[in-house]
C-alpha positions as CSV (number, residue, x, y, z in Angstrom):
1,M,56.0,-40.6,49.7
2,Y,57.3,-36.6,49.5
3,Q,53.9,-34.3,50.5
4,Y,53.8,-31.5,47.8
5,T,53.8,-27.7,49.8
6,D,52.0,-25.3,49.2
7,F,55.0,-23.8,47.3
8,D,55.3,-26.7,45.3
9,R,51.8,-27.1,44.5
10,Q,51.7,-23.3,43.2
11,F,54.5,-24.0,41.1
12,V,53.3,-26.6,39.4
13,H,50.2,-25.1,38.6
14,Q,52.2,-21.7,37.1
15,R,53.5,-23.8,35.0
16,A,50.4,-25.5,33.1
17,A,48.8,-22.1,33.1
18,Q,52.0,-20.5,31.7
19,F,51.9,-24.1,29.5
20,R,48.0,-22.6,28.5
21,D,49.6,-19.6,27.2
22,Q,52.1,-20.4,25.4
23,L,50.4,-23.4,23.3
24,E,47.6,-20.9,22.6
25,R,49.4,-18.0,21.7
26,W,51.3,-20.7,19.2
27,Q,48.4,-22.1,18.3
28,S,47.3,-18.7,17.3
29,G,50.7,-18.6,15.4
30,K,51.7,-15.2,17.5
31,L,54.5,-17.4,18.8
32,H,56.4,-18.8,16.1
33,E,57.6,-22.6,15.8
34,D,60.7,-22.3,16.2
35,E,59.6,-20.8,19.9
36,F,57.4,-22.8,20.8
37,R,59.9,-26.7,20.1
38,P,61.4,-25.6,23.4
39,L,58.2,-24.5,25.1
40,R,57.2,-27.3,24.9
41,L,60.6,-29.8,25.3
42,Q,60.9,-28.9,28.9
43,N,56.9,-29.2,29.8
44,G,57.7,-32.9,27.7
45,W,55.7,-33.0,24.7
46,Y,57.7,-33.7,22.1
47,V,56.5,-35.4,18.3
48,Q,56.8,-38.7,17.3
49,R,56.6,-41.0,14.7
50,Y,53.1,-40.2,14.3
51,A,51.6,-37.9,17.0
52,P,52.8,-36.2,19.8
53,M,54.4,-37.8,23.1
54,L,54.2,-36.5,26.4
55,R,57.0,-38.1,28.9
56,V,55.1,-37.4,32.4
57,A,58.2,-36.9,35.4
58,V,58.0,-39.7,38.4
59,P,61.2,-37.7,40.9
60,Y,62.5,-41.3,42.0
61,G,59.6,-43.4,41.1
62,E,56.7,-42.3,43.5
63,L,53.7,-42.3,42.7
64,S,50.3,-42.1,45.3
65,S,46.9,-43.9,44.1
66,K,45.3,-41.1,43.8
67,Q,48.4,-39.9,40.5
68,I,47.4,-43.3,39.0
69,R,44.1,-42.8,38.9
70,V,44.8,-39.8,37.4
71,L,47.3,-41.3,34.7
72,A,44.4,-44.2,34.1
73,K,42.0,-40.9,33.9
74,I,44.9,-39.4,30.4
75,A,45.5,-42.5,29.1
76,R,41.4,-43.3,28.3
77,E,40.0,-40.3,28.1
78,Y,43.3,-38.1,25.8
79,D,45.7,-40.5,24.7
80,E,43.3,-41.5,21.2
81,P,45.1,-40.9,17.7
82,E,42.8,-39.4,15.2
83,A,41.6,-41.5,12.5
84,E,43.9,-40.6,9.7
85,V,47.1,-41.0,12.2
86,Y,46.0,-44.7,13.8
87,R,45.6,-45.5,9.8
88,N,49.0,-44.3,8.6
89,A,50.6,-45.7,11.8
90,L,49.0,-49.2,11.1
91,K,50.8,-49.1,7.8
92,T,54.0,-49.9,9.3
93,Q,52.7,-53.4,11.0
94,G,53.2,-56.3,8.9
95,K,57.0,-56.5,8.4
96,L,57.1,-58.4,12.2
97,G,53.5,-59.3,13.8
98,T,50.3,-58.1,13.4
99,Q,50.0,-56.6,16.8
100,K,48.4,-53.3,16.6
101,L,49.4,-49.6,18.0
102,P,48.3,-49.2,21.8
103,T,46.2,-46.4,22.3
104,H,44.7,-45.7,25.7
105,Y,48.3,-46.7,27.2
106,A,50.5,-45.6,30.2
107,H,54.1,-46.6,29.3
108,F,56.3,-46.9,32.1
109,S,59.8,-46.3,30.8
110,T,64.1,-47.0,32.1
111,R,64.1,-43.6,33.7
112,Q,60.5,-43.5,36.1
113,N,58.8,-41.3,33.5
114,V,55.6,-42.3,32.5
115,Q,54.7,-41.7,28.5
116,Y,52.1,-41.7,26.6
117,N,52.1,-41.4,22.5
118,W,49.1,-40.3,21.2
119,I,48.0,-37.1,23.1
120,P,47.5,-33.9,20.5
121,L,49.0,-30.9,20.9
122,A,45.5,-29.1,20.7
123,K,44.9,-31.2,24.4
124,S,48.5,-30.7,26.0
125,A,47.3,-27.5,28.5
126,D,44.6,-29.8,29.8
127,V,46.5,-33.1,30.4
128,M,49.0,-30.7,32.3
129,D,46.1,-28.4,34.1
130,L,45.1,-33.0,35.2
131,L,48.6,-33.8,35.9
132,A,49.1,-30.0,38.0
133,S,45.8,-31.3,39.8
134,V,48.0,-34.5,41.7
135,D,51.2,-32.9,42.1
136,M,52.4,-34.0,39.1
137,H,54.1,-32.6,35.6
138,G,56.5,-33.2,33.1
139,I,58.9,-30.0,33.9
140,Q,62.1,-30.9,32.7
141,T,61.5,-34.6,30.5
142,S,62.9,-32.9,28.3
143,G,65.1,-30.4,26.3
144,N,68.7,-29.9,27.8
145,C,68.7,-29.4,31.0
146,I,69.0,-31.7,34.7
147,R,66.4,-34.1,33.6
148,N,64.4,-36.0,36.3
149,I,66.1,-37.9,38.9
150,T,65.9,-41.4,39.2
151,S,66.7,-43.3,42.5
152,D,65.8,-46.8,43.7
153,E,62.8,-48.5,43.9
154,R,63.4,-49.8,47.4
155,A,64.8,-46.1,48.4
156,G,63.6,-45.3,52.0
157,I,63.0,-49.9,52.2
158,A,65.5,-51.7,51.0
159,V,66.8,-53.8,54.0
160,D,70.9,-53.0,52.5
161,E,70.1,-49.0,52.5
162,I,73.4,-46.7,53.8
163,A,70.4,-44.0,54.1
164,D,67.6,-42.9,53.0
165,P,68.6,-40.8,49.3
166,R,65.4,-39.6,48.8
167,P,65.7,-36.0,50.8
168,F,68.6,-36.0,48.7
169,A,67.2,-36.4,45.7
170,E,64.8,-34.5,46.3
171,I,66.9,-31.0,47.5
172,M,68.5,-31.9,44.0
173,R,65.3,-31.3,42.0
174,Q,64.2,-28.3,43.8
175,W,67.4,-27.1,43.5
176,S,68.0,-28.3,39.0
177,T,64.3,-26.7,38.3
178,L,64.5,-23.6,36.3
179,H,67.8,-23.3,37.4
180,P,68.5,-20.0,35.2
181,E,72.6,-21.1,34.6
182,F,71.1,-25.3,33.4
183,A,68.3,-24.3,31.3
184,F,70.6,-24.0,27.9
185,L,73.5,-27.2,28.4
186,P,75.0,-28.3,25.5
187,R,72.8,-31.7,25.5
188,K,70.6,-33.6,28.2
189,F,72.1,-33.8,31.8
190,K,70.9,-37.0,33.4
191,I,72.2,-38.0,37.4
192,A,70.9,-40.7,39.2
193,I,71.3,-41.7,42.5
194,T,71.9,-44.8,45.2
195,G,72.0,-45.1,49.2
196,A,72.1,-48.8,48.9
197,T,75.1,-51.2,49.3
198,E,73.9,-52.9,45.6
199,D,73.5,-50.6,43.1
200,R,70.0,-51.1,41.8
201,A,70.1,-47.3,39.6
202,A,72.4,-47.8,37.4
203,T,74.3,-44.8,38.9
204,G,78.1,-45.2,36.7
205,W,76.3,-45.7,32.9
206,H,74.4,-41.6,34.0
207,D,76.5,-37.7,33.8
208,V,76.2,-37.9,37.3
209,G,75.3,-41.1,39.3
210,L,76.3,-40.7,43.2
211,H,76.1,-43.3,45.8
212,V,76.1,-43.0,49.4
213,V,78.6,-44.6,51.6
214,K,80.1,-44.1,54.3
215,N,84.0,-43.6,55.6
216,E,86.5,-45.3,57.9
217,A,84.9,-42.6,60.0
218,G,81.2,-43.5,59.7
219,D,80.6,-40.5,57.8
220,I,77.7,-40.5,55.6
221,G,79.0,-39.5,52.2
222,F,78.9,-39.6,48.8
223,R,80.8,-41.6,45.9
224,V,80.5,-39.5,42.8
225,Q,80.7,-40.7,39.3
226,V,80.4,-38.4,36.3
227,G,80.6,-38.8,32.5
228,G,79.1,-41.8,31.8
229,G,76.4,-42.8,29.3
230,M,74.8,-44.8,26.8
231,G,74.0,-43.6,22.7
232,R,76.9,-43.8,20.8
233,T,79.6,-43.9,22.6
234,P,78.7,-46.1,25.8
235,I,81.4,-45.1,28.8
236,I,81.2,-45.7,32.2
237,G,81.2,-42.4,34.9
238,T,84.7,-41.4,36.0
239,V,84.6,-41.9,39.5
240,L,86.1,-37.7,41.5
241,R,85.5,-38.1,44.5
242,E,85.1,-41.1,46.7
243,F,84.6,-39.6,49.3
244,L,82.4,-36.2,49.6
245,P,80.8,-35.1,52.5
246,W,77.1,-35.1,51.8
247,Q,76.6,-31.6,53.3
248,Q,78.8,-30.7,50.2
249,I,77.3,-32.8,47.4
250,M,75.1,-29.8,46.1
251,N,78.3,-27.3,45.7
252,Y,80.3,-30.3,44.1
253,L,77.6,-30.6,41.0
254,E,77.5,-27.2,40.5
255,A,80.9,-27.4,39.6
256,V,80.3,-30.3,38.1
257,I,77.7,-29.0,35.6
258,R,79.4,-25.3,35.2
259,V,82.5,-26.8,33.6
260,Y,80.5,-29.2,31.9
261,N,78.3,-25.7,30.6
262,R,81.7,-23.7,29.8
263,Y,83.4,-26.1,27.6
264,G,80.3,-28.4,26.5
265,R,80.3,-28.9,22.8
266,R,77.6,-27.6,21.0
267,D,78.7,-27.4,17.4
268,N,78.0,-31.6,17.1
269,I,75.3,-33.1,18.8
270,Y,77.0,-36.7,19.2
271,K,79.7,-34.9,20.8
272,A,77.3,-32.5,23.1
273,R,76.9,-35.2,26.0
274,I,78.5,-34.5,29.2
275,K,81.0,-38.4,28.5
276,I,82.4,-37.0,25.7
277,L,83.8,-34.1,27.3
278,V,85.3,-36.5,30.2
279,K,86.5,-39.0,28.2
280,A,89.1,-36.6,25.6
281,E,89.8,-33.7,28.9
282,G,91.0,-36.3,31.7
283,Q,92.5,-35.1,34.2
284,R,92.0,-31.9,32.7
285,Y,88.4,-31.9,33.5
286,I,88.4,-32.9,36.7
287,D,90.8,-30.4,37.5
288,D,88.5,-28.1,36.0
289,V,85.8,-29.2,39.0
290,E,87.9,-29.5,41.4
291,A,89.2,-25.9,41.6
292,E,85.7,-24.6,40.2
293,Y,84.5,-26.0,44.1
294,K,87.2,-24.6,45.3
295,Q,85.9,-21.6,43.8
296,I,82.6,-22.1,45.0
297,L,83.5,-22.2,49.5
298,E,85.9,-20.2,49.4
299,H,84.8,-16.9,47.2
300,D,80.7,-17.7,46.6
301,G,80.1,-18.8,50.3
302,A,79.2,-22.3,48.9
303,P,75.7,-21.7,48.8
304,H,74.4,-24.6,48.4
305,T,75.5,-26.2,51.0
306,I,72.6,-29.1,52.4
307,T,72.6,-27.4,56.0
308,Q,71.3,-29.9,58.8
309,A,68.3,-28.2,59.3
310,E,67.3,-28.3,55.0
311,Y,68.0,-31.8,55.3
312,D,65.8,-32.7,58.2
313,R,62.6,-30.0,56.2
314,V,63.4,-32.6,53.1
315,A,63.2,-35.7,54.9
316,A,60.2,-35.0,56.9
317,S,58.1,-35.8,53.8
318,F,59.6,-38.8,53.6
319,V,58.6,-40.9,56.7
320,P,56.4,-44.1,56.0
321,P,52.7,-44.0,55.4
322,Q,50.7,-44.4,58.2
323,L,49.5,-48.3,58.0
324,A,46.1,-49.5,58.6
325,T,45.4,-50.2,62.3
326,R,44.8,-54.6,62.5
327,V,45.9,-57.5,64.9
328,L,48.9,-58.3,63.9
329,Q,49.5,-62.3,63.9
330,S,53.3,-63.3,65.0
331,A,55.8,-63.3,62.1
332,E,56.3,-67.5,62.8
333,Q,53.5,-67.7,62.3
334,T,53.4,-65.5,59.7
335,D,55.8,-67.5,58.1
336,A,54.4,-71.4,58.6
337,D,51.1,-69.7,56.9
338,L,53.5,-68.9,53.6
339,R,55.6,-72.4,53.6
340,K,51.6,-73.5,53.1
341,Y,50.4,-71.5,50.6
342,A,53.9,-72.3,49.0
343,A,53.9,-76.2,49.0
344,D,50.4,-76.4,47.8
345,D,51.1,-74.1,44.9
346,V,53.7,-74.0,42.5
347,R,53.0,-70.6,41.5
348,F,53.2,-69.5,44.7
349,A,56.0,-70.3,45.7
350,R,57.4,-69.1,42.5
351,W,56.2,-65.8,42.9
352,L,57.1,-65.6,46.7
353,A,60.9,-66.1,44.8
354,R,60.9,-64.0,42.2
355,N,58.6,-61.5,42.9
356,V,58.6,-60.8,47.2
357,A,61.8,-58.9,48.3
358,P,62.5,-58.4,52.8
359,H,61.9,-54.9,53.6
360,K,63.7,-53.0,56.7
361,N,60.1,-53.6,58.3
362,P,60.7,-57.4,59.0
363,A,57.2,-57.4,59.1
364,L,56.9,-55.8,55.3
365,R,57.5,-56.2,52.0
366,A,58.4,-54.8,48.6
367,V,56.6,-56.8,45.7
368,T,57.4,-56.5,42.3
369,L,53.5,-56.6,39.7
370,S,55.0,-57.7,36.5
371,F,54.3,-55.6,33.5
372,K,55.7,-58.3,30.8
373,R,53.5,-60.3,29.0
374,L,52.9,-61.7,25.9
375,H,50.9,-59.6,23.4
376,Q,52.0,-56.4,25.8
377,A,54.6,-54.1,25.5
378,P,57.2,-54.1,28.1
379,G,56.5,-50.8,30.3
380,D,52.9,-50.3,28.4
381,A,50.1,-50.1,31.2
382,D,46.7,-49.3,29.6
383,A,43.6,-47.3,31.7
384,N,42.1,-50.2,33.4
385,Q,45.5,-51.9,33.9
386,L,46.9,-47.6,35.7
387,D,43.1,-48.1,37.6
388,T,43.9,-51.3,38.7
389,I,47.4,-50.6,40.1
390,A,45.7,-47.6,42.4
391,Q,43.5,-50.6,44.2
392,L,46.4,-53.0,44.9
393,A,48.4,-50.0,45.7
394,D,45.4,-48.4,47.7
395,R,44.1,-52.1,49.5
396,F,48.0,-53.5,49.8
397,S,50.6,-50.5,50.2
398,A,49.1,-47.7,52.0
399,G,48.6,-45.8,48.6
400,E,52.2,-45.8,47.4
401,A,53.1,-47.8,44.0
402,R,57.4,-47.5,42.4
403,V,58.1,-47.4,39.1
404,T,61.0,-49.1,38.0
405,H,64.3,-49.2,35.8
406,D,63.1,-52.1,35.0
407,Q,59.5,-50.7,33.5
408,N,57.9,-52.6,36.4
409,V,55.8,-51.7,38.8
410,V,56.8,-51.9,43.1
411,L,54.4,-52.2,46.0
412,P,56.5,-50.6,49.1
413,W,54.1,-51.1,52.1
414,V,53.2,-54.7,51.9
415,H,52.4,-56.5,55.3
416,A,53.4,-60.0,55.2
417,E,50.5,-61.5,55.6
418,D,48.9,-60.1,52.7
419,L,51.0,-62.1,50.7
420,H,48.9,-64.4,49.3
421,A,45.7,-62.5,49.1
422,L,47.8,-59.7,46.8
423,W,48.7,-62.4,45.0
424,Y,45.4,-63.4,44.6
425,A,44.3,-60.3,43.5
426,A,47.7,-59.6,41.2
427,R,46.8,-63.3,39.6
428,E,43.4,-62.0,38.5
429,A,44.6,-58.5,37.0
430,G,47.6,-60.1,35.3
431,F,50.8,-58.7,37.1
432,A,51.6,-61.9,39.0
433,S,54.2,-63.4,36.2
434,A,57.3,-65.2,38.3
435,N,59.4,-63.5,36.4
436,V,61.3,-60.7,38.0
437,H,64.9,-60.7,36.0
438,L,64.2,-64.1,34.1
439,L,64.8,-63.6,30.5
440,T,61.1,-62.5,29.5
441,D,60.8,-60.1,31.9
442,M,63.4,-57.6,29.6
443,I,63.8,-54.0,28.9
444,A,62.5,-52.6,25.8
445,C,62.2,-48.9,24.3
446,P,59.2,-48.2,22.3
447,G,60.9,-48.5,19.1
448,G,60.3,-47.7,15.5
449,D,56.4,-47.8,16.1
450,F,56.3,-44.7,17.4
451,C,59.7,-42.9,18.1
452,S,61.0,-40.9,15.1
453,L,64.6,-41.3,16.1
454,A,65.0,-45.7,15.8
455,N,65.7,-47.5,13.0
456,A,63.4,-50.3,14.0
457,R,60.9,-52.0,15.8
458,S,62.2,-53.5,19.7
459,I,58.1,-54.2,20.3
460,P,58.1,-57.1,17.4
461,I,61.1,-58.7,18.7
462,A,60.1,-58.9,22.6
463,E,57.1,-59.9,21.7
464,A,58.6,-62.6,19.1
465,I,61.3,-63.8,22.3
466,T,58.5,-63.6,25.1
467,E,56.4,-65.6,23.0
468,R,59.4,-68.3,22.8
469,Y,59.7,-68.3,26.3
470,Q,55.7,-68.7,27.8
471,D,57.3,-72.2,29.6
472,L,58.4,-70.8,33.3
473,D,60.3,-74.1,34.6
474,E,62.6,-73.6,31.0
475,L,63.1,-69.6,32.1
476,D,64.0,-70.6,36.0
477,D,65.6,-73.8,34.1
478,L,67.9,-70.4,32.6
479,G,68.0,-68.2,35.2
480,E,68.6,-64.6,36.1
481,I,69.4,-63.3,32.8
482,D,68.9,-59.0,32.0
483,L,68.0,-58.3,28.2
484,H,67.3,-54.8,26.9
485,I,66.1,-54.0,23.5
486,S,66.7,-51.1,21.7
487,G,65.2,-49.8,18.6
488,C,68.1,-47.5,17.1
489,I,72.4,-46.0,18.8
490,N,70.7,-44.0,21.4
491,S,69.7,-47.1,24.0
492,C,66.8,-46.2,25.4
493,G,66.1,-50.1,25.7
494,H,69.4,-49.5,27.4
495,H,70.9,-52.6,25.2
496,H,74.1,-51.8,26.3
497,S,73.8,-53.2,29.7
498,G,71.8,-56.0,29.1
499,H,73.9,-59.8,29.8
500,I,72.1,-59.9,26.4
501,G,71.4,-56.8,24.3
502,I,69.3,-56.2,21.1
503,L,69.7,-53.3,19.1
504,G,68.0,-51.8,15.7
505,V,69.7,-50.6,13.1
506,D,69.0,-49.9,9.2
507,K,70.4,-51.6,6.4
508,D,69.7,-50.5,2.7
509,G,66.2,-48.5,4.4
510,K,65.3,-52.0,6.2
511,E,65.6,-53.2,9.8
512,W,68.7,-55.2,11.5
513,Y,69.9,-56.2,14.6
514,Q,72.8,-56.7,16.2
515,V,73.0,-58.6,19.8
516,S,75.7,-58.1,22.0
517,L,76.9,-60.2,24.8
518,G,77.8,-59.8,28.6
519,G,76.7,-55.8,29.4
520,S,76.2,-55.3,33.2
521,D,74.5,-52.5,35.0
522,G,76.6,-52.2,38.0
523,S,73.6,-54.7,40.1
524,A,74.5,-57.2,42.6
525,L,73.3,-59.7,39.5
526,S,75.4,-57.7,37.1
527,G,78.3,-57.5,38.9
528,T,80.9,-53.9,37.5
529,P,78.6,-52.0,35.0
530,Q,80.0,-52.9,31.6
531,A,79.0,-52.3,28.1
532,G,78.3,-55.5,26.0
533,K,80.0,-57.0,22.7
534,A,78.7,-57.7,19.7
535,V,78.4,-61.0,18.3
536,G,78.7,-60.1,14.6
537,P,77.1,-59.0,11.7
538,S,73.6,-58.3,12.3
539,F,70.8,-60.3,12.2
540,S,67.1,-60.6,10.6
541,A,64.3,-60.0,12.2
542,A,63.9,-63.4,12.1
543,E,66.3,-64.5,13.1
544,V,66.7,-63.0,16.6
545,P,64.9,-65.8,18.0
546,D,67.0,-68.6,17.0
547,V,70.2,-66.4,17.6
548,I,69.0,-65.5,21.2
549,E,68.0,-69.4,21.2
550,A,71.6,-70.7,20.4
551,V,73.1,-68.1,22.1
552,L,70.9,-69.6,25.6
553,G,71.7,-73.4,24.1
554,T,75.7,-72.4,24.7
555,Y,75.0,-71.0,28.3
556,R,73.4,-74.9,29.1
557,D,76.4,-76.6,27.4
558,T,78.7,-74.9,29.0
559,R,77.4,-73.6,32.7
560,N,78.2,-75.3,36.1
561,A,76.0,-76.0,38.8
562,G,74.5,-73.0,40.1
563,E,76.1,-70.5,37.3
564,T,74.7,-67.6,36.1
565,F,74.4,-66.8,32.4
566,I,76.6,-63.9,33.0
567,D,79.0,-65.7,34.8
568,T,78.9,-68.4,32.7
569,L,79.8,-65.9,29.1
570,R,82.8,-64.5,31.3
571,R,84.4,-68.1,32.3
572,V,84.1,-69.0,28.6
573,G,84.5,-66.4,26.8
574,H,82.3,-64.4,24.3
575,D,83.7,-67.2,21.2
576,P,81.4,-70.5,21.8
577,F,78.3,-68.1,21.9
578,K,79.6,-65.8,18.8
579,A,79.6,-69.6,16.9
580,S,76.6,-70.3,18.2
581,A,75.1,-67.1,17.3
582,N,76.2,-66.6,13.6
583,G,75.6,-70.9,13.5
584,A,71.8,-69.9,13.4
585,R,72.3,-67.5,10.9
586,I,73.2,-69.7,8.7
587,K,70.6,-72.2,9.9
588,V,67.9,-70.0,9.1
589,E,69.1,-68.6,5.8
590,A,69.5,-72.5,4.7
591,T,66.0,-73.5,6.2
592,A,64.4,-70.5,4.1
């Protein structure tokens, strides 16, 4: 993990003190609401459907056990709505199921942030102080600025890694934090970076996607994509450079964002993202970036060139943790033990296959703790569960855990010989579901249960599908499927990139859902990133589980041996799946 310097720590504490002063001035009437709003937003404080929402930054997804315990403390002591607010919120229930809105929870988002939904603004400064005590904050997790920079949850440990992307991500974080020129961009700006051959960070779907590559000479550099994004206009980023030397990435980013800041639209919020500018201007935008980059290099003195000394300074904070001293048994003996445990218990065998990934260090593994379970929204963790994650991280992973793009948690430093003990502990805690990359390992935004922008609720749809597919034999038979659910067109649930995407829409004040097929985030499972295609008119909430079942039935009927859902869909085309989906609607209507 990155280790905060004295400067970093002082900066975060000063920011927390500054926010407390802003809050107190707003409370006393000295600061108008219109003046306070952008200040709270750039510290991660939204006001949502029923209550404020806090978004906490988790740079490139890394968390220490100490930080996780503070996140648990915040959930336990501050994430509690006022009684009247809570009663009003519960009035929305009854359309789909009877589950209560969760309190004392944190939520892992798709951008490696942690969110809370019930903290009152009156207590927000106290929470900021708590976060600062463990080197955390909400700086630039909202607002029209450069947001939290995300990466691959296996950064620094992946067997397919060309170079560790975390030092670059940290340099970018330091450069972008409170950058005076980019504090009020036309719209929010998101950067993702990966250092591996497989893109596990969905870089093509970001405003800027950076992929570490090597040229023919063996030099390290970046493939630079610009203008990706979901929302109303899903677009895959345009490649501006196939290879950019790593030393120049900050200068080039300065050019990319400066041109966007200059020409991006501020008159229309729906056309303000950089993807719209890149799409509208095409080669002209690219030419302007190259001209600006040349200006930065030749006339401005290339001020953001990353020197080897600067890279080494930051990279020194990412040394592997000091693992517990122990007498390790041989790799052969460990493998034999694991095979025996797997032969004795099919549940452990499945968990090994689904939740355990290889590690750059052959003696270690990366283990995914699944947060996809019945009666709990995807990505949610209550205070007790957060404390348990911290305990597991301390016991099995050198005190470190990582938030994933898929709303799970990874323990990155697990000894192979500890896997069976970890499985037992994770199973007892409810984190050992062997469903990683299967249908119920779905992504879902908080939706209309919390978000003021949502047209429909995501959580009950996720619950209904999860309830229908509880048989692990059936899930294994269906194989790897990305199911993504968003409560509105803003696509916080990344429905565009799901093999199966579900989008909440509003029709005459009622909740409906559009189903799309064939999306991809760019991972090895999905292949080239692309947006899914809608199968037809939207469906009612009651119809959605039957539609999904019908689509999966078509997959079973048409697949070849060993063929995944996405490969079958691409081979046979959308028409059979579209017909089955719409046939399910007719069947439900006839039954009704």
